[in-house]
C-alpha positions in Angstrom: -48.5 13.7 -125.9 -48.4 11.4 -122.5 -44.7 11.7 -122.9 -45.5 15.8 -122.4 -46.9 15.3 -119.0 -44.0 13.3 -117.8 -41.2 14.5 -119.3 -38.0 15.8 -117.5 -35.5 18.6 -118.8 -32.5 16.1 -118.1 -34.0 13.5 -120.3 -31.6 13.7 -123.5 -33.7 11.1 -125.3 -36.7 13.3 -125.9 -34.6 15.9 -127.6 -34.4 16.2 -131.4 -30.8 16.4 -133.2 -31.0 19.8 -134.9 -30.7 23.0 -132.6 -34.0 24.8 -133.5 -36.1 21.6 -132.9 -34.2 21.2 -129.5 -34.8 25.0 -128.5 -38.7 24.5 -129.2 -39.0 21.4 -127.3 -37.2 23.0 -124.3 -39.6 25.9 -124.2 -42.7 23.5 -124.4 -41.3 21.3 -121.7 -40.7 24.5 -119.4 -44.5 25.4 -119.9 -45.4 22.3 -119.2 -43.7 22.0 -115.8 -45.7 25.4 -115.2 -49.1 24.0 -116.3 -48.7 21.1 -114.0 -47.8 23.5 -110.9 -51.0 25.5 -111.8 -53.5 22.7 -112.4 -52.5 22.0 -108.6 -53.5 25.7 -107.9 -56.5 26.3 -110.0 -57.9 22.6 -109.6 -56.5 21.1 -106.5 -54.6 18.4 -108.2 -51.9 17.9 -110.8 -54.1 14.7 -112.1 -56.7 16.8 -113.4 -53.9 17.8 -116.2 -53.1 13.9 -117.1 -56.7 13.4 -117.0 -57.4 16.0 -119.5 -54.6 14.9 -121.6 -55.9 11.8 -122.1 -59.2 13.2 -123.2 -57.1 15.3 -125.5 -55.3 12.1 -127.2 -58.9 10.8 -128.0 -60.1 13.9 -130.1 -57.0 16.1 -130.8 -58.0 19.5 -132.1 -61.3 19.8 -130.9 -60.7 21.4 -127.6 -58.7 24.0 -128.1 -61.4 25.7 -130.5 -64.0 24.7 -128.4 -62.3 26.3 -125.5 -61.2 29.7 -127.2 -65.0 30.1 -128.6 -66.0 29.9 -125.0 -63.3 32.8 -124.3 -64.3 34.9 -127.0 -67.9 34.9 -126.2 -69.1 38.1 -124.7 -71.2 36.5 -122.0 -68.5 33.7 -121.1 -71.1 31.1 -121.2 -69.6 28.1 -119.2 -72.6 26.1 -120.2 -71.1 25.7 -123.7 -68.2 23.8 -122.4 -67.7 20.4 -124.1 -69.5 18.0 -122.0 -66.3 16.1 -121.3 -64.6 19.1 -119.4 -67.6 20.3 -117.8 -67.1 18.1 -114.7 -63.2 19.8 -114.9 -64.6 23.5 -114.9 -67.1 23.1 -112.2 -65.4 21.1 -109.7 -65.1 22.1 -106.5 -61.7 23.5 -104.9 -61.0 23.4 -101.0 -64.7 22.1 -100.8 -66.4 25.3 -102.2 -68.0 25.8 -105.5 -65.6 27.5 -108.2 -66.6 31.2 -108.6 -66.9 32.6 -112.2 -63.5 34.2 -112.0 -61.9 30.8 -111.2 -64.1 29.4 -114.1 -62.7 31.1 -116.5 -59.1 30.9 -115.3 -59.6 27.2 -115.4 -60.7 27.2 -119.2 -57.7 29.5 -120.1 -55.3 27.0 -118.0 -57.1 24.1 -120.0 -56.7 25.9 -123.5 -53.2 26.2 -122.9 -52.4 23.3 -122.1 -54.3 21.8 -125.0 -52.5 23.9 -127.0 -49.1 23.5 -125.7 -49.8 19.3 -126.4 -50.9 20.3 -129.9 -47.1 22.2 -130.3 -45.5 18.9 -129.1 -47.6 16.9 -131.3 -46.5 19.2 -134.2 -42.8 19.2 -133.4 -42.8 15.2 -133.3 -44.2 15.4 -136.8 -41.4 17.8 -137.6 -43.7 20.7 -138.4 -41.2 23.3 -136.6 -43.1 26.2 -137.8 -46.6 25.0 -136.6 -44.9 23.7 -133.3 -43.5 27.3 -132.7 -46.7 29.1 -133.4 -49.1 27.1 -131.2 -46.6 26.9 -128.6 -46.5 30.8 -128.5 -50.4 30.9 -128.5 -50.3 28.5 -125.6 -47.9 30.9 -123.8 -50.5 33.8 -124.5 -53.1 31.9 -122.8 -51.2 31.0 -120.1 -50.2 34.4 -119.3 -54.0 35.5 -119.9 -54.4 32.5 -117.1 -51.9 34.2 -114.4 -53.8 37.5 -114.8 -57.4 36.1 -114.5 -56.0 33.8 -111.7 -54.3 36.6 -109.3 -57.7 38.1 -108.3 -58.6 34.9 -106.8 -55.4 33.3 -105.5 -53.3 36.4 -104.9 -49.6 35.9 -105.1 -50.1 32.4 -104.6 -51.1 32.1 -108.6 -47.5 33.3 -109.6 -44.8 32.2 -107.2 -43.3 28.7 -107.3 -45.0 25.7 -106.2 -42.2 24.4 -104.3 -42.7 27.1 -102.3 -46.3 25.9 -101.4 -45.2 22.4 -100.5 -46.5 21.0 -104.1 -44.9 17.6 -103.5 -46.5 17.2 -100.5 -49.8 18.0 -101.9 -49.4 15.4 -104.8 -48.5 12.7 -102.5 -51.5 13.0 -100.7 -53.7 13.6 -103.8 -57.0 11.6 -103.3 -57.5 10.9 -107.1 -54.1 9.0 -107.1 -55.6 6.7 -104.5 -58.9 6.4 -106.0 -57.4 5.0 -109.1 -55.6 2.5 -107.3 -59.0 1.6 -105.9 -60.7 1.4 -109.7 -57.5 -0.8 -110.5 -58.0 -3.4 -107.6 -61.6 -3.3 -108.6 -60.9 -3.6 -112.1 -58.5 -6.8 -111.4 -61.4 -8.6 -109.7 -63.9 -7.8 -112.5 -61.3 -9.7 -114.7 -61.6 -12.8 -112.5 -65.7 -12.5 -112.9 -66.4 -10.8 -115.9 -70.3 -11.1 -115.3 -70.3 -8.3 -112.9 -70.1 -6.1 -115.6 -71.4 -6.0 -119.3 -68.7 -3.6 -120.7 -66.0 -0.9 -119.9 -68.7 1.8 -119.7 -70.9 -0.1 -117.2 -67.6 -0.5 -115.0 -66.7 2.8 -115.3 -69.9 4.5 -114.5 -70.0 1.9 -111.1 -66.6 3.7 -110.2 -67.7 7.1 -110.4 -70.5 6.2 -108.3 -68.2 4.6 -105.6 -65.1 7.4 -106.1 -65.6 11.0 -104.9 -62.9 12.8 -106.6 -63.0 11.1 -110.4 -64.9 12.7 -112.9 -64.7 11.2 -116.2 -65.9 8.3 -117.3 -63.8 8.5 -120.6 -61.1 8.5 -118.7 -61.8 5.5 -116.5 -62.4 3.4 -119.8 -59.0 4.6 -121.2 -57.5 2.9 -117.8 -59.0 -0.2 -118.4 -57.8 -0.1 -122.2 -54.4 0.4 -120.9 -54.6 -2.2 -118.5 -55.8 -4.5 -120.8 -52.6 -4.0 -123.0 -50.7 -4.4 -120.1 -52.0 -7.8 -119.6 -51.8 -8.4 -123.3 -55.7 -9.2 -123.6 -57.7 -8.3 -126.3 -61.0 -5.7 -125.5 -64.3 -7.7 -125.1 -66.3 -5.1 -126.5 
């Protein structure tokens, strides 16, 4: 599923041999591109999508049901959100706390992203019908998000992010800068391992020292990925 966030339609290596699977994959990747752009609108950064997909990898299948239950609730109680996603749903946008309408739009966007990732996983396993059904549901929730977000963002929620200078915004993304800070701190920790007893302790300290990072689980995943790059085994 990490390939889904990084994929480009010109990457022929991703496409299956049979025509049906190729068409399904094309629609999944097209929606993934829209999702990435709209995470910039609804959350202020596409990095939130990366973080959410990393969380989803750890517990596939759980988040779509939990998010759908929230939307189906008559009072839309955001306090019932999975605690791992609460920081995303409640995060400020342009320095302001999110309105109820924005939080609902965010939940719909999160659900669409989770289900589109699920569709990609089904297709990888050769389950074409399930992939198409799940992708269709993802598209429905994305459409619902567009309706919900229109009241919050107006025509900006429908237009191409290219017209809004998305690439410039991504280059200024403070979360990417903070990830580099965390990596530098992790590298220093590897030289003096008695600074932290565990990756969890390191991640908690990094959350205290950064402003825009919200998820301890994501930082711990980064630590595991960096260990793999070095070819070292976890200490825990």
